[in-house]
BAGULO-748361 format. One record per atom (N, C-alpha, C): residue in one letter; x, y, z. Coordinates in steps of 0.02 Angstrom, whole numbers, plus 50000, padded with zeros to 5 digits. Layout:
<sites>
AXYZ ...
</sites>
This chain:
<sites>
X491694740946974 X492054750246940 X492584748046898 X493064745546927 X493724743746922 X493824740646865 X493424735746868 X493494730246814 X493424733246732 X492744736546755 X492404739946677 X492814745646635 X493204748846686 X493714755946645 X493824754946595 X494314748946583 X494724747146518 X494254744946445 X493664743746467 X493224743646429 X492754749346399 X492744754046464 X492444760146439 X492494762246356 X493014764346338 X493184767346285 X493134763346213 X493054757146245 X492934753646177 X492464756346098 X491834755846138 X491254758746094 X491324766446049 X491734770746100 X491824775946093 X492484777246030 X492854772346054 X493264772345984 X493154767445942 X492694762345926 X492244760645874 X491784765545822 X491514769445861 X491074772645818 X491684781345807 X491954781645833 X492544787045810 X492864783445731 X493034776745736 X493294774245681 X493024773945616 X492414771145627 X491864773845562 X491684780445545 X491604784945600 X491344791345589 X492074793745508 X492404794745576 X493234795845532 X493184794245458 X493204786545452 X493254785145385 X492494785745341 X491964787445361 X491374790345334 X491894796945299 X491974802645323 X492264807445339 X492884808945261 X493174802845281 X493734804145234 X493434801245151 X493044796645168 X492674792545118 X492184797445066 X491984803845112 X491594809645076 X491914814145048 X492684816645071 X492834820745052 X493144817344966 X493544811444977 X493844809344914 X493334808144857 X492604807544907 X492054808844836 X492144816544804 X492204817944861 X492024827544821 X492614829944794 X493204827944799 X493814827944771 X493754824744704 X493574818444708 X493504812844616 X493114813644590 X492434816044643 X491694816144583 X491644808044586 X491594805144631 X491424797044622 X490844796444674 X490364800744715 X489984799644743 X489634794544734 X489244789944756 X489174786644833 X489864782644857 X490414781044790 X490544775544798 X491114776044864 X491754780544857 X492154779744914 X491714779244994 X491224781944992 X491094783645058 X490634777645099 X490464771345054 X490254765545049 X490844762145067 X491374763245037 X491964757445030 X492284762445117 X492364767345126 X492714768645177 X492314768045229 X491854765445222 X491334766645286 X491394760445309 X491304753945255 X491424749245270 X492144746845289 X492564749245274 X493194747145292 X493434749245370 X493044756645383 X493134758745431 X492864753645472 X492204750245465 X491844745645508 X492254740145531 X492434737745458 X492904729945487 X493364732845526 X493904738645501 X494414738445553 X494184741645628 X493894743645621 X493564746945717 X493134739645756 X492854734945701 X492674729845752 X493184724445750 X493754723045724 X494214719645708 X494654721445788 X494744728045780 X495134733345854 X494754730245916 X493824731145909 X493694730345952 X493714721645986 X493674718745952 X493644712045965 X494484710045985 X495204711345950 X495734710745976 X495944713946033 X495514721046054 X495594722646116 X495264720346189 X494684717046164 X494384712446212 X494514708346224 X494844702746187 X495014696846205 X495914698546242 X496304703546213 X496894704446254 X496634707646337 X496184710946353 X495974712646402 X495684705246439 X495334701046392 X495014694946460 X495774692846477 X496204690446425 X496824687846437 X497264688046494 X497154696946494 X497634698846553 X497114697246618 X496524698346608 X495964695546670 X496304689746694 X496164683446643 X496334678546665 X497084677046708 X497354680646664 X498114677846708 X498014682646779 X497844689346780 X497954692746854 X497334689546908 X497054682146896 X496794680346956 X497064674446986 
</sites>
């Protein structure tokens, strides 16, 4: 369980990034009357940023784990 600890929050962080960007896009669409363009743009940008951070973090954790052995 101790080895899995650093990985447990990654899924939540990925989902939170996507959801936050969705709501930001939705808010801006309502303000600028551009529905649904900004929702789509911000959701995909949030997914890309979230996946990038997820992969980067997993690779860093794996490197630390390899060096620790």
